[in-house]
N, C-alpha and C positions, 0 to 999 in steps of 0.2 A: 189608111190609118195603121193597119196592122204592119205594113211594110215600114212605116215611119217608126213605130214603137220598136220593131225588131232591130233597126239600124241604131236607134238611140240606146237600146240595151247593150248591143255589141260594142258601141263606142264607149259606153260607161264602163264596160268590163276592160276594155283595152287601155284606157287612160291610167287607172291605178296600176295595172301590170307594168306599163312603161315607166311610171313614176317609181315603182318598186325596183325596177331594173336599174334606173339611174341612181337611186338611193343606195343600192347595194354596192355601187362602185366607190362610194364615199368612205373616207377614213372616219368612221363614226366616233371612236374614242377621241380623236383629235378635234372633231367638230364639237363634241360636248365640252371638251376642255376650253376651247376658244369661246364658245357661248358663255361659259361661266366667267372667263376673263373679261368678256365684254360687259356682262352684268355688273361686275365689280368696278370696271372702268367708269360706268355710268352712275353708280350708286350715289356718290357724294356730289357729283355734278348736278344730278337731278335735285338734290336737296338745296343746292346753291342757286340754280337757275330756272328750274321748272316751277312755274307759279302754283301748280297743283300741290307741290310739297313746300316750296320756299315761302308760300303765302301764309303759312301757319308756324311762325318761328317759336311760339311758346310750346307747341306740341313737339316740335323737333328737338328743342332744348331739353324737354322732359325725357324724351325717348333716348337721347344721347347722354343724359345725366350731366349736363353742363349748364352753367348760368346763361341766360339769354344774351348777356353782353359778350360772352365768349363764343357764341355759336358760330359766327362766320370764321373766326380764327381756327376753331376746332375742325370745321368742315374742310377748310383749305388744307390744314395740316394732315388730316386723314386722307384727303384726296391725293396729296403728294406722296404719302406713304404707300398707298395702294398703287399709284402710278409706278413707283420704283419697283415694287414687287412684281407687278404685271410685266414691266419691261424686262426684268431679269429672266422671267420665264419665256417670254416671246422671243428673246434673243436665242435661247436654247432651241426653241422650235424652228426658228428661221435657219439656224445652222443645220438642223437635222433634216428639214423638209424643203428648204427653200421657201418662197412665199406660199402660204397655204391658201390657194385660190379656189375659184369656183369648182373646178374639176375634182379637187381633193376634199373640200368641206361644204360645197354648196353655197347657196345664197340665203340670207345675208351674212352668213358666218364668214364668208371670204373678206369681209370688211373689218373683222374683229382685230386682227393683227395691225391693220392700218391705223385704227383708232389709237391703239397703244403707242405706236411710233409717233403719230401726229401729236400726241400729248407729251412727247419727250423731245422738244425741238433740237436739243444738242445732238441727238442721234440721227436726225433727218439726213444730213450730208452722207452718212455711212450707208443708209438704206434706200435713199431716193433712187439710185439706179435699179435696185431690185424691184421697187414699186413701179417704176416706169416700164420695166420689162414685163411685169405681170399685167399691167394695164394694156400694153400693146398686144399681148397674147389673148386678151379677153378674159383673163382670170380675175380681174378687178375692174370696176368702172373707171374709165379714163378720167372722169371728173375727180376721182379721189387722188390720182396722181397730180392733176392740176392744182388741187387744193394744197397738197403737200409741197409742191414746187413754190406756190405763193408764200407759204409759211417760211420756207427756207430763204426766199428772197427778202421777205420782210425782216426776218431775224438778222440777215446780213446787211440791213440798211439799204436795200435796193428796191426799186419799184416792182410791184407784182404784175402778173400778166392777166389774171382772170378775175380779179376783184373780189376774192373770197375772204380776205383778211381785214379785220376791223381792229382799230387801236383807240385807246383813250388814255390821257395822261392826267393824273392828279385830280380826279373827279370832274375833269372837263368833259364836254359832250364827246362821245365816241365818233369816229369818222372812218370811212373806208380808206385804208392805206393807199398811198399814191399808186397809180396804174400806168405802166408803160404804154404809150400810144392809146390813151384812154378812149379816144373816139372810136376805136375798133374793138373795144373790150366785149361788147355784146355778141359780135360775130365770133370772136374766139370762144366765148362761153358756150355758144350754141354748138360749135364744132367739137368742143370737149364733152358735150353731153349734158350741160346744165339746162334746166327747163325754165329758168327765170333770167331776166335781165339783171344787170348790176343794180339798177334802180329798185326793182322788186326785191332783190336779195337784201338790200340795205334796210328796207322796211321791217324785216324780221328782227332787226336790232333797234327798232325805233328811230332809224336814221333817215333823213331826207338826203339822198345821195348828192354830193357835190365833189367835183374833181379837185383834188388837193395835190400840190407839187412837193417834191422832196425839200425844196427851199422853204416852203411854208412849214413843213414838219420841223426843220432845223431851228426855226424861230420859236417853236412852241415851248413853253416852260415845262421842264421835265421833273422838277422837284418843287 
């Protein structure tokens, strides 16, 4: 028992020391800035989509000082404004540091810049090669690259590869955007590091997954 306690105590001492050494290698000012940018990125999205906040629109409207009827419009407008501000800053950081990955800012901060770019689809073609390189080096989960690739494909009117993008038109029921070679999508998802099947993923959006073709999408009313 004494031997066990001694080993346990020594192990307990060694782990914080190792963690402290790893932490000391991080760019802490950059980490803190990216953490703040991520918090801002999520602020209005939580108010729009997180039931813990969006479920009380009267309280939200009162906090924001707007009429309840204007709440959603106000939240979307403020989200777009913060997205633009965040993007401008992240672009400066990317130019200065390259992609701020795990070795530079640790996890989960290494996903902060990814979130900002993902929410600015027009910039994805510019930064997708940088995201891919970071993912291949282990600086960013490969699943994040896969998700960004899917968004670029969807935005370009092409089938996605990993089934991460959901679309809905004019109040119609949302659907998983068409998937290239859909029969193999769950194998690709597993290889990319996703822990759910496309069927399980769809349930997060209240969707029962059904394969849809680009031809079917083309026939859907858009206005």
